C-alpha positions in Angstrom: 1.3 -5.4 18.3 -1.7 -2.4 17.9 1.0 -1.3 15.3 0.9 -4.1 13.2 -2.9 -4.3 13.2 -3.2 -0.7 12.2 -0.3 -0.9 9.3 -1.8 -4.2 8.4 -5.9 -2.7 7.7 -4.5 0.8 6.9 -2.0 -0.7 3.7 -4.4 -3.5 2.9 -7.3 -0.2 2.7 -4.7 1.3 0.9 -3.9 -1.3 -1.9 -7.2 -2.1 -2.9 -7.7 -0.4 -6.4 -3.9 0.5 -6.1 -2.0 0.2 -9.7 0.0 -2.4 -8.3 -3.1 -4.2 -7.4 -3.5 -4.4 -11.3 -0.2 -5.1 -11.9 -0.2 -8.5 -9.6 -3.4 -9.4 -11.8 -1.7 -8.5 -14.9 1.4 -11.2 -13.5 -1.3 -13.4 -12.3 -2.4 -14.1 -16.0 1.1 -15.4 -16.9 2.6 -16.7 -13.9 1.7 -18.9 -10.6 0.1 -16.9 -8.0 2.9 -18.0 -6.2 5.4 -16.6 -7.5 3.5 -13.4 -8.2 3.0 -12.9 -4.1 6.6 -14.0 -3.7 7.9 -11.4 -5.7 5.0 -9.1 -3.9 6.3 -9.8 -0.9 10.2 -9.7 -1.8 9.6 -6.1 -3.0 7.2 -5.1 -0.1 9.9 -5.7 2.8 12.3 -4.1 1.6 10.2 -1.0 0.2 8.0 -0.7 3.4 11.7 -1.4 5.4 13.2 1.7 4.0 9.3 3.5 4.3 9.6 2.9 8.4 12.6 4.3 8.6 12.2 7.5 6.7 8.5 7.8 9.0 10.6 7.1 12.4 13.5 9.7 11.1 10.8 12.1 10.4 9.4 11.3 13.7 12.4 12.5 15.5 12.8 15.9 14.0 8.9 17.1 14.0 7.1 18.1 17.2 3.7 15.7 17.5 1.5 17.8 17.3 2.9 18.1 13.4 3.1 14.8 13.0 -0.8 14.3 14.3 -1.3 17.2 11.7 0.3 15.9 8.7 -0.7 12.6 9.3 -4.2 13.7 9.4 -4.0 15.6 6.1 -1.8 12.4 4.0 -4.6 10.3 5.0 -7.3 13.1 4.0 -4.9 12.8 0.8 -4.7 9.4 0.3 -8.9 9.4 0.3 -9.0 11.5 -2.6 -6.3 9.7 -4.4 -8.3 6.5 -3.7 -10.8 7.6 -5.3 -8.8 9.2 -8.2 -7.3 6.0 -9.0 -4.3 4.8 -10.5 -3.4 3.2 -14.1 -1.6 0.8 -15.1 0.8 1.9 -17.3 1.7 0.4 -20.8 4.0 -2.2 -21.3 4.8 -2.8 -17.1 4.3 -6.7 -18.0 6.4 -7.1 -21.0 9.3 -5.1 -19.8 11.1 -7.2 -17.1 9.7 -10.4 -18.4 13.1 -11.0 -19.7 14.5 -11.6 -15.7 11.9 -15.1 -15.3 8.8 -14.6 -13.3 10.2 -13.9 -9.6 12.8 -11.2 -10.6 10.1 -9.6 -13.1 7.3 -9.3 -10.3 9.9 -8.2 -7.8 11.6 -5.5 -9.7 8.1 -4.4 -10.7 7.2 -4.2 -7.5 10.1 -2.5 -6.4 9.9 0.3 -9.1 5.9 0.9 -8.4 6.0 1.6 -4.8 8.7 4.1 -4.8 6.5 7.3 -3.8 3.1 5.2 -4.3 0.7 6.0 -1.8 1.0 2.8 0.5 4.6 3.6 0.8 3.7 7.4 2.2 0.7 6.0 4.2 3.6 3.5 5.6 5.5 6.6 5.8 3.0 8.2 8.1 2.0 5.3 10.1 6.0 5.0 11.2 6.0 8.4 12.2 2.8 7.8 14.5 3.6 4.7 15.7 6.6 3.3 18.3 6.8 0.1 16.4 9.3 0.1 14.0 9.0 -4.0 13.4 5.1 -3.7 13.9 4.8 -1.4 11.3 7.2 -2.7 9.0 5.6 -6.6 9.1 2.2 -5.4 9.8 2.2 -3.1 6.2 3.7 -5.6 4.1 1.4 -8.3 5.4 -1.5 -5.8 4.7 -0.2 -5.5 1.1 0.3 -9.1 0.3 -2.6 -9.9 1.5 -4.0 -7.4 -0.7 -2.2 -8.4 -3.5 -3.2 -12.1 -2.8 -7.0 -10.9 -2.8 -6.5 -9.0 -6.1 -5.0 -12.4 -7.5 -7.7 -14.6 -6.1 -10.2 -12.5 -7.5 -9.0 -12.0 -11.1 -9.0 -15.3 -11.1 -12.3 -16.2 -9.8 -14.3 -13.1 -11.0 -12.6 -11.7 -13.8 -13.7 -8.2 -13.9 -17.3 -8.3 -11.9 -16.1 -7.1 -9.0 -17.3 -3.6 -9.2 -13.9 -1.0 -8.9 -16.4 1.6 -8.3 -17.3 0.2 -4.8 -13.8 -0.6 -3.6 -12.5 2.7 -4.2 -15.2 4.3 -2.3 -14.8 2.0 0.8 -11.4 2.9 0.7 -11.4 6.3 0.4 -14.2 6.6 2.9 -12.2 5.0 5.8 -9.1 7.1 4.5 -11.5 10.7 4.6 -12.3 9.5 8.0 -9.8 8.8 9.6 -7.9 11.8 8.7 -10.4 14.1 9.5 -10.4 12.7 13.0 -6.5 12.5 13.2 -6.6 16.3 12.1 -9.6 16.8 14.9 -7.8 14.7 17.2 -4.6 17.1 16.9 -6.1 20.5 17.0 -8.1 19.8 20.1 
């Protein structure tokens, strides 16, 4: 159960300010929120299943020290990445709209998440935790919750939410977690 909650927390934090949140916001202006979230959920189930499988595979290859060190460095990198931010690519909304709303959202999220920080964070968590299902479902739920917040906030508050504060908060959590993980690996 710990793997579920840990994955939910870290992936929800990683998703804050991520480009896929911007994609969710953009799609929420065109389609019903339920369709957007169903597409996000479907794509996330697929991508995070692959991510957890990759993380578990890496766990069998590398000694625990190297996994802990790599995890700590990855979390520090996610903190820096969060500070740097992601940008929504021009035309993402229009490229896939001809497939229908659900397929447009699902396909866009699938493509947007390949190699994204939430995918890499899921790989990292899966390499550290032994619960495949816990990390997979926790990371999926964390991502959908973060995107649901983005859709709701976008609908209610528009541009009034301070994006910089969200980025700083997420970055601090990743940086501190990464540094503590590195310290624990070295001691």
